[in-house]
N, C-alpha and C positions, 0 to 999 in steps of 0.2 A: 504493499498499499504507499502510495506516496504521500508527501507532507501536507496534501490541500486534504480539504473536507469534503464528504459527499452533500448533495442536496438534502438528505433527509437530515443529516446533521446540520446544515444550515437551517434548516427549517425548525429543528430543535430549539437553535440559538433564538431566533425569531418569537419563538414562544417564552423564551425563559420569565418574563416580566408578569407573564399572567399565570394566575391561579395561586398557590400557598406562594409565602416568600420568607427563607428563614436564611439572614446574613451568617456566614462561617462566622464571622468576627463576633455577632451576638451572642452566638451558641456557647461559642468559647470565648466568653468575655474577658480579655485584660490580662491574656495571656499570649506570647510569641510560640510558632510563629503565624498563629490565626489574624493576627491584625494585619499581618502582610496580606492575608487574603481577603479582606474588607471587600464589599461589594460581588462577592461570589455569592449568588445564590443555590443555597445547595437543593433546595427542595426539587427543583427538574434537571440537575446536575446529572449529565451525561458524558460518557468519555470524548465524546468529539468536542464537547463544550469544555472540558479540560483542556483539549490539545488546542482548541483555539485562544483561550485565555492565559493558561500557564505555557509559553512556549519553551520553558527549559525541562518540562515532564519527558520523559520519557518511558517506554514499556517496560514493565515489571513483570515476567513470568511467575505466575502462582500470586501475584499481588493484583495488579490492575496499571498503574501508571506512578512513577517515583517523580520525586523533585527535590534537591537540595535547597532549602530555606534556610542561610544562615548555620547555627548549629543543628539544625532538624533535618532528618530525611523524613519527608513528606510523601505519606502514600494515599495515592486515592484508589478505593477499595473497589475491584471488578471481581466477585465472586465467579470462578470457574474459568478464569483466563488463564492457559498453560502458557501460551507462545509457541505451541507445536504447531496449529491450522494457520496461523496468521500473526505478524509480527507486532500488529498492535490490537488492543482490545476493540471489539465491536461498538463503531460510533455511537451507537444507540444505547449502550449499555448502560444502565443505570449505576450511577456510582453510590455505594451502599454505605461507606464510611470514608473519612478522612483522619490518618492518625499521624502525627507528629512524634517521631521519637529522635531522642540525644543519647547517645553513648557516655559513661564516664567511664574513668580510669580506675573505679575502685567499686564495690557496693555502697561504702558510706557517703562518696560523693553522687551517687545516683540515688541515693534514699533522699540525701539533702536536698538534690532537686526537685524530686517529685514533691517532696514534704512543702516547697517552696511553691510550686505550681498548685498545691490543694489550699494553701494561703490565699495565692492569687485569686483562683476561682471562685472561692468562696467570700472572697471580698467582692469580685464583681456582681457574683450571682445573689450575694444577700442570704444565702440558705446553707447547711451543714450537707454534707455528701449520705449517701448511705453509703457502706464498705463491705468489702467481700474478698474472699479466698479464691482465686481461678487455679484449678489442679487438673491436670490430666496427664498424658506422657508426653513429655518434653515441654510441659508446659507449668510456668507456676509463676503466678502475679498476685500482688497485693494490688487493690484496685478502691479509688472514690469514684462515686458517681452520684449523679446530679441528673433527674427527670428534667427536660425543659419543655414538654407539652409537644400531645401530635405523637407520641411515640419516640420523638426525639430526644437521645441524652448526649452529656457529654462526660467525659471521663478521664483521670489520672493515675498512672499505674505504675508500677516499679517492679522491676525483676533483675533479681541477683544475677552476676555473672557465672559464667562456668567454663573454665581452661580445658576440660576434659572432651567437651566436643569438638568436633573438626566440621568447618573450622571453628574457633573459640567464639564462647558467645559473649559480648560484652555487658558489665552493667549497666541499665539503662531503666529511661521514666520514658512515659509517652502521653501525650495528651490527643484524646480521640473524640469525635461527634459522630455517632451512629443514628441511623432509621430508626433501629430498633436496641434497645439497654443489654449490655451483657448479662445483666440479673434478669432478664426476658427470656433470651437467645438460649442461657444454658442451664440445665437441669439442675435443682438442687443437691446437693450432696447426698447421696442414701436414697434419691428417688429413683424410680425406672430411668434407666438410660442406653436404649436399643442401638442408639446409634454411635455409643461410646465417646459422646463429646465430653470436652474439660467440664467439669460443676463447679457449681457457685456455689461459696458457703459463707452466709451472713457472719459478718463479724462485728465489734466495737470499733469506731473509727478514733478510739482513746490509745495512746502506745501499748503496742503489741498488737494492735487492730493495722491502723492505716495512719491515721494523723497525729501529731503529738497535740493538736488545739481543737478538735473536732470531735463531736459526739453524734453518733449512727442516728437517724432522725427512723422513726416507726415506718413501716411498708404498711 
C-alpha cells in the first residue's frame, strides 16, 4: 500500500466532526504525551485517520500503529493486525485504544513515574481511580483506572522489568485511553475464564495496591 489514503478513508475523515466527540487530551487530561494529541477526536478514530493526522506513525505488527512522542512510544491499537497479509492496518479499522509507554532503567524509577502519572490524572479528573492487578501468562500489571463515561476509560499502569526474557523487558509505566475499560474486558480472578485471558483482581489504591495517595472507589 502506498502512502496515500483511499477514498473510504478520506470519507471517514470528512465525517470525523459528526456524532460523538471525545478529545484524546480531555480523556487523559493533564498528562504527556496526550496533550500532544489534543484535537484528535478518538470517537470515530480509524487507522487511515491516524495516518493522515500523525505522519510519523508507522505500522506495528501485532499492535496497530506506533509513533514515538518524546519519551513515550504511542501505540494506536488495531486488534488482529499481524502485518502478514498487508503492510499497514486496514484504513477503516477502528482504533480501540491509544497507549503511551515509557521505559525506565529500574523498577523504582518506573514505579515513581507511574505514581506521578496517577497523581496528575487524579488532579486533572478530580476523582480517585479504581485499582487492580492484571495477571496472566507473561503479564503482570498494577493498574489505576478511571471510567470516563460512554464505556471510555483512562488508566495508568506499571510493570516490573524482566531481564530473563528474550529480549529483556524494561520496567515501564503506561497511560492508555480505551473504548472499554480493562476491568470490564477482563474476567475477575477466580471467575470462569474459558479464553484464558489475563484476570483482573480489584485492590486498594493505598500503598501495596497502586498509589501512595489515593483510595479505590467502590464500583
